[in-house]
N, C-alpha and C positions, 0 to 999 in steps of 0.2 A: 588112469585116474582122471585125467583131463576130460575124457569123453563122458565118464560117469557124472562128474560135476557139471559139465556143460548140459547134458540132458536133464539132470535134476534141476538146474537153475531155470530152465524153460518152464518147468511145471510149478515152480514156487509162486505163490500169490504174493508173498512178502519175504525176500531173502533174509536169512539170519543176520543179526546185527554184526556178527563177527566176519561176515563174508568180505567186506571191504578190506579189513586187515589181512585176511587170508590171501586175497588176490594180490595185495602188495608184497606179501612174503613169497608167493609163487613167482612173481615177476623178478624178485631178487635171485631166487634159486635157479629158475629156468631161463631167465633173461629174455632175449629177443624171441625165442620160440613161443613163450607164453604171451608176450605182447602181440605178436602177429596172430596167434590163435584167438585172442580176445577181440581183436579188431575184425575178424572174419565173421 
């Protein structure tokens, strides 16, 4: 799922307004793995 979202995010002109909230929820669920992946 991460790879799909990561690839899709690069093609977005303007990310959906819910994306910030979704990223926060993914960070809670996946913890350090998600945070490291977003930093890369």
